[in-house]
LOFIMAR-98252 format. One record per residue (C-alpha): x, y, z. Coordinates in nm, 3 decimals. Example, Ala and Ser with C-alpha at 12.3 -4.5 7.8 and 13.67 -1.06 7.14 Angstrom:
<atoms>
<u=1.230, v=-0.450, w=0.780>
<u=1.367, v=-0.106, w=0.714>
</atoms>
This chain:
<atoms>
<u=-0.761, v=-0.103, w=-1.685>
<u=-0.733, v=-0.327, w=-1.379>
<u=-0.456, v=-0.249, w=-1.133>
<u=-0.211, v=-0.496, w=-0.984>
<u=-0.298, v=-0.441, w=-0.617>
<u=-0.674, v=-0.398, w=-0.639>
<u=-0.841, v=-0.556, w=-0.339>
<u=-0.537, v=-0.513, w=-0.113>
<u=-0.617, v=-0.307, w=0.197>
<u=-0.342, v=-0.125, w=0.390>
<u=-0.368, v=0.039, w=0.731>
<u=-0.102, v=0.307, w=0.705>
<u=0.035, v=0.448, w=1.032>
<u=0.338, v=0.611, w=0.871>
<u=0.433, v=0.975, w=0.855>
<u=0.685, v=1.215, w=0.696>
<u=0.866, v=1.034, w=0.410>
<u=0.999, v=0.675, w=0.418>
<u=0.669, v=0.506, w=0.507>
<u=0.442, v=0.738, w=0.306>
<u=0.667, v=0.693, w=0.002>
<u=0.624, v=0.315, w=0.030>
<u=0.247, v=0.335, w=0.065>
<u=0.226, v=0.584, w=-0.223>
<u=0.390, v=0.327, w=-0.451>
<u=0.139, v=0.064, w=-0.341>
<u=-0.154, v=0.305, w=-0.370>
<u=-0.046, v=0.400, w=-0.723>
<u=-0.071, v=0.029, w=-0.811>
<u=-0.426, v=0.006, w=-0.683>
<u=-0.404, v=-0.081, w=-0.314>
<u=-0.658, v=0.080, w=-0.081>
<u=-0.444, v=0.280, w=0.160>
<u=-0.614, v=0.408, w=0.474>
<u=-0.382, v=0.668, w=0.622>
<u=-0.435, v=0.689, w=0.998>
<u=-0.332, v=1.027, w=1.142>
<u=-0.344, v=1.192, w=1.481>
<u=-0.651, v=1.412, w=1.532>
<u=-0.597, v=1.786, w=1.478>
<u=-0.226, v=1.767, w=1.387>
<u=-0.198, v=1.479, w=1.142>
<u=0.119, v=1.372, w=0.963>
<u=0.417, v=1.592, w=1.061>
<u=0.479, v=1.670, w=0.696>
<u=0.149, v=1.860, w=0.672>
<u=0.352, v=2.136, w=0.842>
<u=0.634, v=2.130, w=0.585>
<u=0.639, v=2.402, w=0.317>
<u=0.600, v=2.525, w=0.057>
<u=0.224, v=2.572, w=0.078>
<u=-0.048, v=2.599, w=-0.182>
<u=-0.365, v=2.754, w=-0.039>
<u=-0.241, v=2.655, w=0.309>
<u=-0.189, v=2.292, w=0.205>
<u=0.164, v=2.145, w=0.217>
<u=0.305, v=2.069, w=-0.127>
<u=0.549, v=1.832, w=0.046>
<u=0.264, v=1.631, w=0.198>
<u=0.055, v=1.635, w=-0.118>
<u=0.345, v=1.509, w=-0.331>
<u=0.369, v=1.173, w=-0.150>
<u=0.019, v=1.104, w=-0.016>
<u=-0.193, v=1.084, w=-0.329>
<u=-0.439, v=0.797, w=-0.381>
<u=-0.487, v=0.757, w=-0.004>
<u=-0.778, v=0.797, w=0.235>
<u=-0.719, v=0.991, w=0.556>
<u=-0.885, v=0.910, w=0.885>
<u=-0.797, v=1.047, w=1.228>
<u=-0.746, v=0.808, w=1.517>
<u=-0.569, v=0.844, w=1.852>
<u=-0.444, v=0.495, w=1.934>
<u=-0.375, v=0.600, w=2.294>
<u=-0.752, v=0.608, w=2.348>
<u=-0.876, v=0.258, w=2.433>
<u=-1.184, v=0.278, w=2.213>
<u=-0.972, v=0.380, w=1.912>
<u=-0.719, v=0.107, w=1.981>
<u=-0.998, v=-0.151, w=1.995>
<u=-1.144, v=-0.011, w=1.676>
<u=-0.805, v=-0.032, w=1.505>
<u=-0.774, v=-0.399, w=1.600>
<u=-1.118, v=-0.461, w=1.449>
<u=-0.998, v=-0.297, w=1.127>
<u=-0.687, v=-0.518, w=1.130>
<u=-0.916, v=-0.820, w=1.086>
<u=-1.021, v=-0.686, w=0.745>
<u=-0.676, v=-0.563, w=0.639>
<u=-0.394, v=-0.723, w=0.442>
<u=-0.110, v=-0.500, w=0.556>
<u=-0.025, v=-0.280, w=0.853>
<u=0.268, v=-0.045, w=0.801>
<u=0.431, v=0.189, w=1.053>
<u=0.752, v=0.386, w=1.083>
<u=0.765, v=0.461, w=1.454>
<u=1.080, v=0.418, w=1.660>
<u=1.106, v=0.047, w=1.753>
<u=0.917, v=-0.029, w=2.072>
<u=0.650, v=0.239, w=2.022>
<u=0.386, v=0.005, w=1.884>
<u=0.467, v=-0.253, w=2.151>
<u=0.404, v=0.009, w=2.422>
<u=0.063, v=0.069, w=2.267>
<u=-0.005, v=-0.305, w=2.270>
<u=-0.009, v=-0.303, w=1.890>
<u=0.322, v=-0.466, w=1.798>
<u=0.344, v=-0.748, w=1.546>
<u=0.297, v=-1.021, w=1.807>
<u=-0.033, v=-0.866, w=1.916>
<u=-0.147, v=-0.775, w=1.564>
<u=-0.101, v=-1.127, w=1.431>
<u=-0.318, v=-1.267, w=1.710>
<u=-0.605, v=-1.071, w=1.558>
<u=-0.514, v=-1.156, w=1.198>
<u=-0.255, v=-1.434, w=1.151>
<u=-0.233, v=-1.358, w=0.779>
<u=-0.141, v=-0.994, w=0.832>
<u=0.174, v=-0.853, w=0.676>
<u=0.324, v=-0.612, w=0.927>
<u=0.582, v=-0.376, w=0.778>
<u=0.801, v=-0.157, w=0.998>
<u=1.036, v=0.103, w=0.852>
<u=1.268, v=0.268, w=1.104>
<u=1.606, v=0.435, w=1.124>
<u=1.807, v=0.136, w=1.244>
<u=1.567, v=-0.157, w=1.242>
<u=1.414, v=-0.366, w=1.519>
<u=1.739, v=-0.539, w=1.620>
<u=2.094, v=-0.427, w=1.689>
<u=2.258, v=-0.183, w=1.932>
<u=2.119, v=0.129, w=1.759>
<u=1.762, v=-0.002, w=1.734>
<u=1.602, v=0.247, w=1.975>
<u=1.787, v=0.552, w=1.841>
<u=1.597, v=0.819, w=1.648>
<u=1.704, v=0.892, w=1.291>
<u=1.628, v=1.129, w=1.008>
<u=1.754, v=1.123, w=0.653>
<u=2.055, v=1.347, w=0.716>
<u=2.171, v=1.127, w=1.005>
<u=2.145, v=0.813, w=0.794>
<u=2.323, v=0.972, w=0.498>
<u=2.608, v=1.065, w=0.732>
<u=2.628, v=0.727, w=0.905>
<u=2.562, v=0.522, w=0.592>
<u=2.871, v=0.643, w=0.406>
<u=2.713, v=0.815, w=0.107>
<u=2.818, v=1.163, w=0.224>
<u=3.182, v=1.052, w=0.244>
<u=3.192, v=0.989, w=-0.131>
<u=2.976, v=1.284, w=-0.240>
<u=3.114, v=1.628, w=-0.324>
<u=3.384, v=1.797, w=-0.528>
<u=3.732, v=1.649, w=-0.558>
<u=3.914, v=1.730, w=-0.236>
<u=3.597, v=1.880, w=-0.089>
<u=3.407, v=1.814, w=0.231>
<u=3.153, v=1.529, w=0.256>
<u=2.819, v=1.649, w=0.116>
<u=2.459, v=1.545, w=0.172>
<u=2.284, v=1.418, w=-0.141>
<u=2.006, v=1.662, w=-0.240>
<u=1.698, v=1.436, w=-0.231>
<u=1.625, v=1.254, w=0.097>
<u=1.774, v=0.936, w=-0.038>
<u=1.795, v=0.771, w=0.305>
<u=1.417, v=0.790, w=0.339>
<u=1.341, v=0.720, w=-0.024>
<u=1.551, v=0.404, w=-0.050>
<u=1.392, v=0.278, w=0.272>
<u=1.050, v=0.348, w=0.119>
<u=1.141, v=0.156, w=-0.195>
<u=1.276, v=-0.143, w=-0.002>
<u=0.971, v=-0.143, w=0.225>
<u=0.741, v=-0.159, w=-0.077>
<u=0.951, v=-0.440, w=-0.226>
<u=0.943, v=-0.630, w=0.104>
<u=0.566, v=-0.596, w=0.128>
<u=0.518, v=-0.721, w=-0.228>
<u=0.746, v=-1.019, w=-0.159>
<u=0.551, v=-1.098, w=0.158>
<u=0.222, v=-1.073, w=-0.033>
<u=0.348, v=-1.320, w=-0.291>
<u=0.455, v=-1.562, w=-0.016>
<u=0.120, v=-1.527, w=0.159>
<u=-0.065, v=-1.588, w=-0.166>
<u=0.118, v=-1.921, w=-0.195>
<u=0.116, v=-2.031, w=0.169>
<u=-0.149, v=-1.827, w=0.353>
<u=0.116, v=-1.719, w=0.603>
<u=0.173, v=-1.354, w=0.695>
<u=0.498, v=-1.212, w=0.832>
<u=0.684, v=-0.910, w=0.965>
<u=0.888, v=-0.695, w=0.727>
<u=1.161, v=-0.505, w=0.916>
<u=1.336, v=-0.236, w=0.708>
<u=1.607, v=-0.006, w=0.844>
<u=1.707, v=0.318, w=0.673>
<u=2.072, v=0.252, w=0.756>
<u=2.062, v=-0.096, w=0.601>
<u=1.909, v=0.045, w=0.285>
<u=2.164, v=0.325, w=0.265>
<u=2.454, v=0.081, w=0.301>
<u=2.301, v=-0.151, w=0.040>
<u=2.317, v=0.112, w=-0.237>
<u=2.685, v=0.195, w=-0.189>
<u=2.766, v=-0.082, w=-0.441>
<u=3.113, v=-0.016, w=-0.588>
<u=3.223, v=0.211, w=-0.303>
<u=3.203, v=-0.079, w=-0.058>
<u=3.348, v=-0.316, w=-0.318>
<u=3.645, v=-0.085, w=-0.374>
<u=3.715, v=-0.061, w=-0.002>
<u=3.691, v=-0.437, w=0.051>
<u=3.942, v=-0.495, w=-0.229>
<u=4.185, v=-0.209, w=-0.163>
<u=4.143, v=-0.132, w=0.206>
<u=4.118, v=0.238, w=0.118>
<u=3.799, v=0.436, w=0.183>
<u=3.690, v=0.623, w=-0.134>
<u=3.664, v=1.000, w=-0.116>
<u=3.458, v=1.257, w=-0.310>
<u=3.572, v=1.295, w=-0.670>
<u=3.309, v=1.530, w=-0.814>
<u=3.112, v=1.422, w=-1.120>
<u=3.349, v=1.157, w=-1.249>
<u=3.297, v=0.785, w=-1.210>
<u=3.543, v=0.607, w=-0.986>
<u=3.631, v=0.331, w=-1.230>
<u=3.483, v=0.403, w=-1.576>
<u=3.671, v=0.654, w=-1.795>
<u=3.552, v=0.889, w=-1.942>
<u=3.231, v=0.907, w=-1.743>
<u=3.181, v=1.264, w=-1.616>
<u=3.080, v=1.619, w=-1.703>
<u=3.289, v=1.842, w=-1.928>
<u=3.276, v=2.214, w=-1.996>
<u=3.144, v=2.329, w=-2.334>
<u=3.151, v=2.673, w=-2.495>
<u=2.842, v=2.776, w=-2.296>
<u=2.788, v=2.523, w=-2.018>
<u=2.848, v=2.158, w=-1.943>
<u=2.767, v=1.820, w=-2.092>
<u=2.765, v=1.482, w=-1.920>
<u=2.936, v=1.207, w=-2.119>
<u=2.928, v=0.838, w=-2.030>
<u=3.153, v=0.627, w=-2.251>
<u=3.092, v=0.309, w=-2.058>
<u=3.300, v=0.066, w=-2.265>
<u=3.586, v=0.054, w=-2.516>
<u=3.355, v=0.064, w=-2.819>
<u=3.189, v=0.383, w=-2.692>
<u=3.532, v=0.529, w=-2.618>
<u=3.624, v=0.491, w=-2.985>
<u=3.296, v=0.653, w=-3.091>
<u=3.364, v=0.944, w=-2.856>
<u=3.707, v=0.994, w=-3.014>
<u=3.540, v=1.010, w=-3.356>
<u=3.274, v=1.252, w=-3.231>
<u=3.529, v=1.499, w=-3.093>
<u=3.755, v=1.445, w=-3.396>
<u=4.041, v=1.301, w=-3.194>
<u=4.060, v=0.955, w=-3.348>
<u=4.429, v=0.929, w=-3.260>
<u=4.335, v=0.899, w=-2.893>
<u=4.154, v=0.571, w=-2.962>
<u=4.480, v=0.422, w=-3.091>
<u=4.700, v=0.566, w=-2.817>
<u=4.844, v=0.275, w=-2.617>
<u=4.784, v=0.467, w=-2.293>
<u=4.408, v=0.476, w=-2.350>
<u=4.311, v=0.163, w=-2.543>
<u=4.135, v=-0.013, w=-2.252>
<u=3.934, v=0.118, w=-1.959>
<u=4.193, v=0.010, w=-1.699>
<u=4.460, v=0.197, w=-1.896>
<u=4.240, v=0.505, w=-1.925>
<u=4.188, v=0.495, w=-1.548>
<u=4.561, v=0.456, w=-1.490>
<u=4.640, v=0.750, w=-1.718>
<u=4.338, v=0.963, w=-1.628>
<u=4.532, v=1.281, w=-1.550>
<u=4.691, v=1.274, w=-1.894>
<u=4.370, v=1.183, w=-2.076>
<u=4.120, v=1.427, w=-1.933>
<u=4.266, v=1.750, w=-2.077>
<u=4.291, v=1.584, w=-2.418>
<u=3.914, v=1.529, w=-2.413>
<u=3.824, v=1.853, w=-2.237>
<u=4.002, v=2.082, w=-2.483>
<u=3.798, v=2.004, w=-2.798>
<u=3.470, v=1.995, w=-2.602>
<u=3.512, v=2.366, w=-2.522>
<u=3.495, v=2.450, w=-2.892>
<u=3.118, v=2.398, w=-2.935>
<u=2.802, v=2.472, w=-2.737>
<u=2.624, v=2.217, w=-2.521>
<u=2.339, v=2.195, w=-2.771>
<u=2.581, v=2.128, w=-3.055>
<u=2.758, v=1.855, w=-2.861>
<u=2.430, v=1.688, w=-2.763>
<u=2.344, v=1.657, w=-3.132>
<u=2.691, v=1.538, w=-3.235>
<u=2.722, v=1.283, w=-2.955>
<u=2.374, v=1.148, w=-3.029>
<u=2.472, v=1.107, w=-3.393>
<u=2.771, v=0.895, w=-3.293>
<u=2.574, v=0.697, w=-3.035>
<u=2.767, v=0.821, w=-2.733>
<u=2.553, v=0.838, w=-2.417>
<u=2.524, v=1.201, w=-2.311>
<u=2.296, v=1.456, w=-2.155>
<u=2.265, v=1.813, w=-2.034>
<u=2.279, v=1.897, w=-1.665>
<u=1.917, v=1.998, w=-1.620>
<u=1.767, v=2.211, w=-1.345>
<u=1.413, v=2.144, w=-1.219>
<u=1.256, v=2.372, w=-1.482>
<u=1.440, v=2.182, w=-1.754>
<u=1.332, v=1.847, w=-1.612>
<u=0.958, v=1.919, w=-1.594>
<u=0.962, v=2.050, w=-1.952>
<u=1.176, v=1.774, w=-2.099>
<u=0.988, v=1.610, w=-2.390>
<u=1.087, v=1.259, w=-2.280>
<u=0.967, v=1.322, w=-1.924>
<u=0.639, v=1.460, w=-2.057>
<u=0.593, v=1.179, w=-2.308>
<u=0.623, v=0.927, w=-2.026>
<u=0.359, v=1.117, w=-1.824>
<u=0.597, v=1.188, w=-1.538>
<u=0.439, v=1.530, w=-1.481>
<u=0.063, v=1.516, w=-1.429>
<u=-0.204, v=1.757, w=-1.309>
<u=-0.447, v=1.682, w=-1.026>
<u=-0.730, v=1.882, w=-0.873>
<u=-0.703, v=1.908, w=-0.495>
<u=-1.020, v=2.003, w=-0.300>
<u=-0.840, v=2.288, w=-0.122>
<u=-0.513, v=2.355, w=-0.304>
<u=-0.683, v=2.352, w=-0.645>
<u=-0.517, v=2.240, w=-0.967>
<u=-0.154, v=2.143, w=-0.918>
<u=0.114, v=1.947, w=-1.098>
<u=0.298, v=1.655, w=-0.944>
<u=0.518, v=1.363, w=-1.040>
<u=0.355, v=1.076, w=-1.225>
<u=0.383, v=0.698, w=-1.183>
<u=0.727, v=0.575, w=-1.299>
<u=0.641, v=0.205, w=-1.337>
<u=0.480, v=0.138, w=-1.674>
<u=0.279, v=-0.186, w=-1.699>
<u=0.107, v=-0.327, w=-2.005>
<u=-0.187, v=-0.489, w=-1.823>
<u=-0.217, v=-0.320, w=-1.483>
<u=-0.094, v=0.037, w=-1.519>
<u=-0.086, v=0.238, w=-1.200>
<u=-0.244, v=0.582, w=-1.194>
<u=-0.323, v=0.885, w=-0.981>
<u=-0.692, v=0.852, w=-0.907>
<u=-0.717, v=1.108, w=-0.629>
<u=-0.505, v=1.386, w=-0.477>
<u=-0.365, v=1.374, w=-0.125>
<u=-0.650, v=1.380, w=0.127>
<u=-0.740, v=1.655, w=0.370>
<u=-0.680, v=1.560, w=0.733>
<u=-0.956, v=1.320, w=0.837>
<u=-1.137, v=1.359, w=0.504>
<u=-1.248, v=0.994, w=0.499>
<u=-1.295, v=0.926, w=0.871>
<u=-1.673, v=0.891, w=0.862>
<u=-1.671, v=0.699, w=0.534>
<u=-1.413, v=0.445, w=0.648>
<u=-1.554, v=0.393, w=0.997>
<u=-1.900, v=0.335, w=0.854>
<u=-1.808, v=0.114, w=0.559>
<u=-1.519, v=-0.085, w=0.705>
<u=-1.571, v=-0.079, w=1.081>
<u=-1.951, v=-0.070, w=1.064>
<u=-1.993, v=0.219, w=1.308>
<u=-2.310, v=0.429, w=1.322>
<u=-2.315, v=0.809, w=1.312>
<u=-2.383, v=0.811, w=1.684>
<u=-2.090, v=0.583, w=1.762>
<u=-1.860, v=0.796, w=1.549>
<u=-1.970, v=1.112, w=1.726>
<u=-1.919, v=0.950, w=2.068>
<u=-1.567, v=0.848, w=1.969>
<u=-1.499, v=1.199, w=1.850>
<u=-1.613, v=1.346, w=2.181>
<u=-1.369, v=1.115, w=2.364>
<u=-1.080, v=1.242, w=2.150>
<u=-1.042, v=0.906, w=1.980>
<u=-1.076, v=1.044, w=1.627>
</atoms>
């Protein structure tokens, strides 16, 4: 099967998570991603555990389908070589602090002189404009500043960081979307452009109803545990042996839930007929739902709620997730064979496409695994020229 981004070449200067996550998405869809790393040390995340045969599982999980070359852009010969490679590239992506590439003489204004059609994507903590532009940022900082921690946690509890690095991941997603939009525009006009993505912008953009609620009420939302702020009932409930998540997202589902828990009178109760009324009378309603749910096991309730068409699910841990039949059926857990780590399982490609399905063609590369191959085939260097560059510390 052909892939959607076949023939697209990306020079990837990113490291750690936001940028590599974006280029992984594009590589999964067929783009040729040439990951450019510092000699000897490589991407910072190569040092993040856990390890499998001395290879970072963290690094391997987000750098599949890429080629790795080493290149020190502070060395003039390597910088010149990089600019030659830009001529044959479609996209340059970096996630340095703003100003870093400009100091190297490799900012967008310089890059586009070499290739006017280039798409230059920059993912950073705060973006390339604004008063915070030059500040450093990591996921935890952005989660704190972006507001998501202030609405996460138990009712009455302290602000809590979301488990996955959602500040980085959302920035990676938006960067990939921006690149694809820029590619589409270039395909129509022949004009390249700069894509400037800030982690903080992305974090703010996904606050959806939290921001909407504040703008309407003037009151900042606070953590409320597993319940939804405005849809009732939409939260987890205790069962005889655990918990079950129930999401009755409209009045019709509310009536079905009442039938499922054999409390049909609640559906006719004037206090609970509509969602706004259920929200208004939440403190009275919740115990009336919670009491019958404690009478059966989670497994029993999953079956009953499915029968009545009420959206529900167990609260799975990681072991549950990777063994879930739906997850497996959708090929979201796949096995790859790494040259050093050996056989290992990793997450699959979540976007399913009828004509151009993405795939995992190769595991994450060893540091500099493709340096000679890329410099010969793309840059046209000889073995002697490559060795000379290596001796100068350029690769």
